C-alpha positions as CSV (number, residue, x, y, z in Angstrom):
1,M,-38.7,24.6,42.2
2,D,-35.0,24.4,43.2
3,A,-34.6,21.4,45.4
4,Q,-32.8,23.2,48.1
5,V,-35.3,26.0,48.2
6,K,-38.1,23.6,48.3
7,S,-36.5,21.6,51.1
8,E,-35.9,24.7,53.2
9,L,-39.4,26.0,52.7
10,R,-40.9,22.7,53.6
11,E,-38.9,22.5,56.8
12,H,-39.8,26.1,57.6
13,Y,-43.6,25.5,57.3
14,D,-43.4,22.1,59.0
15,R,-42.0,23.9,62.0
16,L,-44.8,26.5,61.9
17,A,-47.7,24.0,61.3
18,A,-48.9,23.9,64.9
19,S,-48.7,27.7,65.5
20,Y,-49.4,29.1,62.0
21,D,-53.0,30.1,62.9
22,K,-52.1,31.9,66.0
23,S,-51.7,35.4,64.6
24,Y,-55.0,35.1,62.7
25,R,-56.9,34.6,66.0
26,R,-56.1,38.2,67.0
27,S,-58.1,41.2,65.8
28,A,-55.3,42.4,63.6
29,G,-55.0,39.0,62.0
30,Q,-58.8,38.7,61.4
31,Y,-58.8,42.1,59.8
32,F,-55.8,41.3,57.6
33,M,-57.5,38.0,56.5
34,N,-60.8,39.5,55.8
35,R,-59.3,42.4,53.8
36,K,-57.5,39.9,51.6
37,V,-60.5,37.7,51.1
38,D,-62.9,40.6,50.4
39,T,-60.5,42.1,47.9
40,M,-60.1,38.8,46.2
41,L,-63.8,38.2,45.9
42,G,-64.2,41.7,44.6
43,L,-61.7,41.1,41.9
44,A,-62.8,37.5,41.0
45,T,-66.6,37.5,41.6
46,F,-66.4,33.8,42.4
47,V,-69.9,32.3,42.7
48,P,-70.7,30.4,46.0
49,G,-70.7,26.7,45.3
50,S,-67.8,27.0,42.9
51,R,-64.8,24.6,43.1
52,L,-61.7,26.6,44.2
53,L,-58.1,25.7,44.7
54,E,-55.8,27.5,47.2
55,V,-52.2,27.2,46.2
56,G,-50.0,27.5,49.4
57,C,-52.7,27.0,52.1
58,A,-50.4,26.4,55.0
59,S,-52.7,25.1,57.8
60,G,-55.8,26.2,56.0
61,V,-56.7,29.7,57.4
62,Y,-58.0,31.0,54.1
63,T,-59.2,27.6,52.9
64,F,-61.6,27.4,55.9
65,E,-62.7,31.0,55.5
66,L,-63.7,30.5,51.9
67,A,-65.4,27.2,52.8
68,R,-67.4,29.1,55.5
69,R,-68.5,31.5,52.7
70,G,-70.0,28.7,50.7
71,F,-67.2,27.5,48.3
72,H,-65.8,24.0,47.8
73,V,-62.1,24.5,48.4
74,T,-59.1,22.3,47.9
75,G,-56.0,23.5,49.8
76,L,-52.5,22.6,48.6
77,D,-49.2,23.1,50.3
78,L,-45.6,21.9,50.2
79,S,-45.6,21.1,53.9
80,P,-46.9,17.7,54.9
81,K,-47.3,18.8,58.6
82,C,-49.4,21.8,57.6
83,I,-51.6,19.6,55.5
84,R,-52.1,17.1,58.3
85,T,-52.9,19.9,60.7
86,A,-55.5,21.4,58.2
87,A,-57.1,18.0,57.6
88,Q,-57.4,17.4,61.3
89,K,-59.0,20.8,61.9
90,A,-61.5,20.1,59.1
91,E,-62.5,16.8,60.7
92,Q,-62.8,18.5,64.1
93,V,-65.1,21.2,62.9
94,G,-67.1,19.0,60.6
95,L,-66.4,20.9,57.3
96,T,-67.2,18.7,54.4
97,N,-66.6,21.2,51.6
98,V,-62.8,21.3,52.0
99,S,-60.0,18.9,51.1
100,F,-56.2,19.1,51.3
101,A,-53.2,17.8,49.4
102,V,-49.4,18.0,49.6
103,G,-48.0,19.4,46.4
104,D,-45.6,21.7,44.5
105,A,-47.0,25.1,43.4
106,E,-44.8,25.0,40.3
107,E,-46.3,21.6,39.1
108,L,-49.8,21.0,40.5
109,S,-49.2,17.6,39.1
110,Q,-51.9,15.8,41.0
111,F,-54.6,17.8,39.2
112,D,-55.9,17.3,35.6
113,D,-56.3,20.2,33.2
114,S,-59.2,22.6,33.5
115,V,-60.7,21.2,36.8
116,F,-61.1,24.3,39.0
117,D,-63.6,27.2,38.6
118,G,-61.3,29.5,40.4
119,I,-57.8,29.6,42.0
120,F,-56.2,31.8,44.6
121,S,-52.8,32.0,46.2
122,F,-51.8,34.3,49.0
123,S,-48.1,34.9,50.2
124,T,-46.9,31.8,48.3
125,L,-45.6,32.5,44.8
126,R,-43.2,35.1,46.3
127,Y,-41.1,32.3,47.7
128,V,-40.9,29.9,44.8
129,S,-37.9,29.7,42.5
130,D,-39.9,30.2,39.3
131,P,-43.2,32.0,39.9
132,L,-43.9,32.1,36.2
133,K,-43.8,28.3,36.1
134,A,-46.3,28.3,39.0
135,M,-48.6,30.8,37.2
136,R,-48.5,28.5,34.1
137,A,-49.5,25.5,36.3
138,I,-52.3,27.5,37.7
139,Y,-53.5,28.5,34.2
140,R,-53.4,24.8,33.2
141,V,-55.7,23.5,36.0
142,L,-58.1,26.4,35.7
143,R,-61.2,25.9,33.5
144,P,-61.7,28.1,30.5
145,G,-63.3,31.3,31.6
146,G,-62.2,30.8,35.2
147,V,-60.4,33.5,37.2
148,A,-57.1,33.2,39.2
149,V,-56.2,35.7,42.0
150,V,-52.7,35.9,43.4
151,D,-50.8,38.3,45.6
152,F,-47.2,39.4,45.8
153,P,-45.3,41.8,48.2
154,N,-45.0,45.3,46.7
155,K,-41.3,46.1,46.0
156,W,-42.0,49.8,46.8
157,S,-43.4,49.1,50.3
158,P,-41.1,49.9,53.2
159,W,-42.6,47.1,55.2
160,F,-40.6,44.3,53.7
161,T,-37.2,46.0,53.5
162,F,-37.3,48.1,56.7
163,L,-40.3,47.9,58.9
164,K,-40.9,44.1,59.1
165,P,-37.5,43.3,60.5
166,L,-37.9,46.1,62.9
167,V,-41.4,45.2,64.1
168,T,-41.2,41.4,64.0
169,G,-37.4,40.9,64.4
170,E,-37.3,38.5,61.4
171,T,-37.3,38.2,57.7
172,H,-38.7,35.3,55.6
173,I,-36.4,32.9,53.8
174,H,-36.4,33.1,50.0
175,D,-38.7,36.1,49.8
176,H,-38.9,38.3,46.7
177,Q,-40.8,41.5,46.1
178,Y,-42.3,42.7,42.8
179,T,-43.7,45.8,41.1
180,T,-47.3,45.9,39.9
181,A,-46.0,46.0,36.3
182,Q,-44.0,42.8,36.9
183,V,-46.9,41.0,38.4
184,K,-49.2,41.9,35.5
185,R,-46.6,40.8,33.0
186,M,-46.2,37.5,34.8
187,L,-49.9,36.8,34.4
188,Q,-49.8,37.9,30.8
189,D,-46.8,35.6,30.0
190,A,-48.7,32.7,31.7
191,G,-51.5,33.2,29.2
192,F,-54.1,35.1,31.3
193,Q,-56.4,37.9,29.9
194,E,-58.5,40.6,31.5
195,I,-55.7,41.3,33.9
196,S,-56.1,43.8,36.7
197,A,-54.4,44.6,40.0
198,R,-54.9,46.4,43.3
199,R,-52.5,47.5,45.9
200,I,-53.8,47.1,49.4
201,L,-52.9,47.1,53.1
202,Y,-50.4,48.9,55.3
203,T,-51.6,46.8,58.2
204,H,-49.9,43.5,58.9
205,K,-51.3,40.6,60.9
206,S,-48.4,40.8,63.3
207,M,-49.2,44.3,64.4
208,P,-50.6,44.8,68.0
209,D,-54.3,44.9,68.3
210,W,-54.2,48.3,70.0
211,S,-52.8,49.8,66.8
212,L,-55.7,48.5,64.6
213,P,-58.0,51.5,64.7
214,V,-55.2,53.8,63.6
215,M,-54.0,51.3,60.9
216,K,-57.5,51.0,59.5
217,V,-57.5,54.7,58.9
218,I,-54.1,54.5,57.3
219,D,-55.3,51.7,55.1
220,Y,-58.4,53.6,54.1
221,V,-56.5,56.8,53.2
222,G,-53.4,55.2,51.8
223,E,-55.1,52.9,49.5
224,R,-57.0,55.8,47.9
225,L,-54.3,58.4,47.5
226,P,-52.6,57.9,44.1
227,G,-49.0,58.6,45.3
228,L,-49.2,56.9,48.7
229,N,-51.0,53.8,47.2
230,H,-47.7,52.9,45.5
231,C,-46.3,52.1,49.0
232,A,-49.1,49.7,50.0
233,S,-47.7,46.3,51.0
234,I,-49.7,43.8,48.9
235,I,-50.2,43.7,45.1
236,M,-53.3,41.5,44.4
237,A,-53.8,40.6,40.8
238,R,-56.4,38.7,38.8
239,G,-56.5,37.2,35.4
240,R,-59.1,35.2,33.4
241,K,-58.3,32.1,31.4
């Protein structure tokens, strides 16, 4: 990863470490998280008890959710403050099937080859300088027959180019959007087989809770209509090693 990009992302998430979980405590955030996790588990069919790696865990929102669902999860992030926050939370709640490490998504250098049963990464590879390099690192540390699930922002979604700045008043540094074809090709170039993808969600975790009933209807309809589905915000893809 480019050194300047890496430094800026580390500083960004260090600043967010104490407050990162906040939006996930709201109803919209819980719904957003559960939709991602349920979609991932539908694509991957991970078996409870499996050893999973989360690449880009921030302060561990998804790491803890997968641990609560019976998996042994290692969370990795570039931000030391996020990792310290996650480790402290794990100690506070007494979860013993999680661990955390500071690391680079493009290298995963602290892990040996073929050590994880499954790997997932949400809203992370979109920010790195070389996402293909990161996918190859994921492929390396995944055991043969294991499945990786990653997500990327959909290039054709109006959320990232228009609605997000309007609704939240901000854009994320070093963000990149992709088409479904580009995401599939990335997994293929990294060596994965049995590649598939789904486009999901018009709801974002930052949306007000009062809008959630309407947004759930929009998600249900929009994800199922062939034309409208191309505008869903998240491309979630899986591949098998």
